[in-house]
N, C-alpha and C positions, 0 to 999 in steps of 0.2 A: 414803868416799863413803856416803851413805844413801838412803833411798827415801821417798817419801810415799805415804800411803793414796790410793787411787783412789776419786773419788767415784762413786756407784753410776750416775748419769745421764750421766757422761762416757766416751764409748766410745773405745777404742783405735784407731788407723787401721789398717784391714785392709789385706790384701795387695792385693786388688782396686783399694781406693783409691789405696794407694800407687802402683800400675801406672799409673793415671791422671795422678796428680799428677807422677810422675817421668818420664812418656812424653816430654817435650821434651828429655830428656837423651840419648836413644837415639843420636843421630848425633855426638856428641862422641867425640873420640878416646881421652880419659882423664879421670877425674874425680879432684879433690882435695877431700876434704870436710873442712872445719874442724871439729873437736871438742873443745870446751872441757872436756867433762866434765859439763856440765850436761844436764838432762833433754831440752831441745829437740835438742841437738847428737847426744846419746846415742841418742835414738830416730830422727834422721835415718840415722845411720850405720847402724843396724839395718836399717831400711827399704831403705836403699840397697845394703846388704851381699847381702840376700835378692834384690832387683830384678837386681843386677848377676850374678848366677849364671845367670841366663837366657841363652840363645843370643844372639849378635849384639849384645851389650851392652859399653859401654865397660869398660876396665879401672878398677879402684877403688883409691884411695889414700887415707890420712888424715894428718892433722898437727894436733898440738897445740901451740900457742905458750905457753911458760912465760915469762910476762911478769917474774918474779923480783919480784914487789911484795908476795908473802905468803911466809912459811915453808913454808906445806903447798903450794905451786905445784909443786914438783918431784915430790912424792909423787903428786899429782893427775894430772900428766902421765903417770906411770908407770902409773897405774890405769886411765887411757885406753889406753895401750898394750897393757895386758892384756886389756882388752874387744875391742880390736881383733885381737890374736892368737886370742881364742877365736872371733871371726867370720871369721877367714881374711883378714883386710885388712891390707895393709902400713901401718905407721905411722912417722912421724917426729916427734920432739919439736923444735921449733924455739924458741931461746932468745934474747930480748931482751938483748943484753949492754950493758955500760956503765952510766954513772950515770942515774938515773932523775929526772924533773922533780920539782919542788916544787909545781908549779901545772899547772892543765889535764891532770891525770893521765889521765884516761879518754880524752881526746882524742888525747893523744900515744901512750897505749897502743894506740888504735885504729890511729893511723898506723903505728906499728911492727909491729902485728900484720900488717896487710895487706901491709907491704912484705916481711915474712918469708913470707908465704904465698903471693904473688906469685913470689918468688924460687923457692920450692918448687916451684910450679906449672911454671915455666920449666924446672928441673931435670928434670922429669918429661916433657920434651919439649912443653910448652905444654898441659898439662891444664887443664881447665875447673875454676874454684872453685867449690864448693857450700857454702852456709852455711844455718843452720837458723833464719833470721829468720821469726817467726810473724806471725799477725794482731795479736797482741797488740802486738808490736815496731812494727808498721806504725802502730797506732792512737797509741801514744806518740810515734811520730816526727812525725805530723800535728799533735798538740797541741803539741809544742815548736816546730815550725815556725810553726805559726799564732800563737803567742804571740810569736813573733822578727820577725813581718810579712811572712812568705812570701805569695808571689803564687800563680798557677795551676801554675808550674813545681815550686815546693817542695811544694805541696799534692797533687802526683801521689804524694808519698810515694817509698818505696824500690821501684825498678823490679823486675820478676821477672828481668831480665836486663839487666846493664849491664856497665861495664868498670872495673877498677881497677889502677892501676900496670901497664897494658897486658895485663892478663890478663882473660879474661872470667869475670864473676861472675854465678851463678844462684842465686836464692832460690825454690826450689819450694814453701815451705811457707807462703807468705804469706796463703793462704787458710784456714790451719789454727789454731786457738788452741793456746795454750801448754798448757792443761789436757789437751788430747786427747794431746799428746806426753808429758807426765808419764804419763799413762795407758798409753800405748804401752810406754814404758821399762819401767815396773812390770810390766806385764802379760807382758812378756818376760823378767823376771827380771835386768834390767840395772841396776845400781847408778849412781848419778850424784850429784854433788856440789852443794851449796848455796854459793854465792860470797857472802860476806858482803858484798862491795860492793853487791849487788842491794838490800840493805836500807839502804844508807848514805844518808841523806837530803841530804849536802852534794852529791851528783849530782843534776842536774835531771831526768834521766830516772825517777829512783826517786821522786822527789816528784810527777811525772806519774803514774806506776803506781799511787801510792797514793790519788790522785785518782779514777782510773778507776771504781771501785764506786760514787762519788757521782754521777759524770757518767751512769753506765750506769742509775742511778735515775731521771734525767730523759729517759731514750731515746738518750743519746748512748753508745752501745755500741761495741765494738770492731769488731763487723761494720758498723754504720752508719759509722764512720769508714774501714773498709777499702773500702766501696763507694764513699765519698766519693773516696778515693785513685784508685780505678779511673775514675770519671767525671772527675776531674781530669787523668788521664792522658790520656785521650781527648781532653779539650778542649785540653790543652797540645800534643798531636801535631798536631791540626788547625791550631791558631793557629800552631805553628812551620812547618808546611808551606807556609801561606798567606804567612807572612812571609818565607819563602825565595824564593818565585815573585815576590813584589813587589819584593823587594831585586834580583832579578834584572833586573826591568823599569826600575827608576828608577837604576841604577848607570849612570854616565858611563863612556865608553871613556877608553883612555890612563892610568888609574890603576893604580898597582903597589902592593905591600905597603910598598916602601920610600918611595914619593912619597905614599902614603895613598890614600884614596878619595874619589870625588866623586859625590854622591846629587843627584838632582832632588828636594828635600824638599818643594817646592811640589806635586809630583805626588802626594805621599802624603796630602794633606790630606782627600781623598774616602774614606781608608779609616778603620776604626775605631781609636781611639786606642791598643788593645791592639795592633794590628797595626803601627802606627807605632814603637811602643816595641820590639817584637821585631826589627822592621828595623832601628833604632838598635842594638839589642844584637848582632845579627848582624854588623853592619858593625863595630862596636868590637872585636868577637872577631876579625875579619880582620885589623884593623890592628894589635891587641895581643893575640895568642893567649893564652889562660889566664889573662887579666887577672882579679883578684878583686874590684877596687873596684866595678864597675858590676853585679855580682850582687845588689847590695842593692837591692831593688825601689824604695825610697823616692828614693834617690838617681838612680836612671833616670829615675823619674816626674819628678822637679823639673827635670832638665835638658830631658827631652823636653816638658815643658810650655812652658817658655820659648822653646823653639825652635819648636814649633808656633805659638805666639802670634805671634812675630816673622815667621815666614813667611807667616801671614795677613795681615799689614799691610805686607809688604815691606820690613821693617826689616833692618838687620844685627846680627848678635849674635855675640859669641865665647865660649865657655865650654870648660873643660877637665873631663874625666871619665875616669877609670880609665886614667890613662896617655896620653891623647888629647887633641889640640886639636880642637874642633869650631868651624868657621868658616862662618857663614852669610852668603851675598850677599844683595844686593837682588833678584838673580835667582832667588833661592829655590833656589839650589845650596848645598848643604851639603858642606865638606871636612872630613875627617877624618885629622889626620896625628899622629904619634908625638909626645908631649911630652917636650922634653929633659928629663934625670933631676932631679927635684925633688919638692917634695911632692904627694901624690895627693888626689884628692877633686873636688869641685865648687866652682868660686868664679868669681865675675866677673873679666872682662879687658876691658880697653878695646876698643871697636869699632874 
């Protein structure tokens, strides 16, 4: 482990500020903080350790995932355990066993990491998982999703509170920069590691991280991107709420999950297109829960566009999307049924 010098104008996170940032965790039964050994998670660990010592605070536990991807990983996990012992926090090292993938390494490592952490949280009686994602991480996530064609839901970025593998996940540091967390760890004399993968340009996130200073020169700073995520989250919540109300209004009776759903699509035509698309998305999810196909906005827009056009002219239409068959009748009623097992996607079908 090593430490980096603090820039003079970067202030460590004070105990008062930490109290404000962490206040939302007070009602949790127990906390499991994920500590990789990097400056962000080490700083979070230290802040949580101080905060959790106060009366009526949840019990605090820590875990490090040893992915086994680098020879140093076991030693780094042991170093985190030593820091936890110094701070009086119980620690567990969780190992990703088995063969490692040859491609999509970061994505697969992330999947394995959250699975291991969720299992540990359950072992602790349903602890809330806490991670050290920062404002910089949020900005990079937004840029990646924007480049991949995300809409409002994706551009809401990482949520401060969400769920992963059936466990509550909280990210209390989304409003703080990485530089301030580095300063916090250094000011407390806590060592931290520098993961070489954070500089590996094979990974998309690393390339966006390198682009951030150039974007900041043009005003597109991490702070601006963070504010954009907050605004998109508000917009997304409002649109999703309205879509839920509209779906209930246009849903016809006698439909079941097995037999599909029937919607009065013609009654949706007075709604903004965004609401129509979200109603379709919610209906699809009701028929095929957890389907991945329709999450891509372009595919949902393409399908929704032709359905809206057909409903306005009283035409019949049949499409498939994300494991569903969507059949529009001349009466403007749209039926969604589970598609028999075969290829996924959107394609034309005979009317």
